[in-house]
C-alpha positions, 0 to 999 in steps of 0.5 A: 526497479522497486519492489513495494510490500504490504503487511495486510494483517496490520493494514486497517484500510485508511487510504492514506497511502492510497492518496499519496501515490503520485503514480495512482497504483496503489489501492484497498483491494475490494475482495480481500478482507484481513483478519481485522475485518479491513480491506488491506492496500495493495500495488494494483500494477507494481511494475510502474512503481518508482520507489518514491516511498510517499505511500510508506511516509504517510502509513501510520502503521508502518505497514509498507516497505519499499526497495529499490 
């Protein structure tokens, strides 16, 4: 099983990772605001992650880490 982690304090909420996820399990958190004032991305169902790392590849700020 893959493990995906997000550095939520560095995330600027651009949403590129949301569109890149083929399983549609990455979303911007509506109820969380980081120190920069953005809604950070998060994995809403980590059990469904296939470890493709498309989200990490699309992230311009390298805040996503995918471990297989």
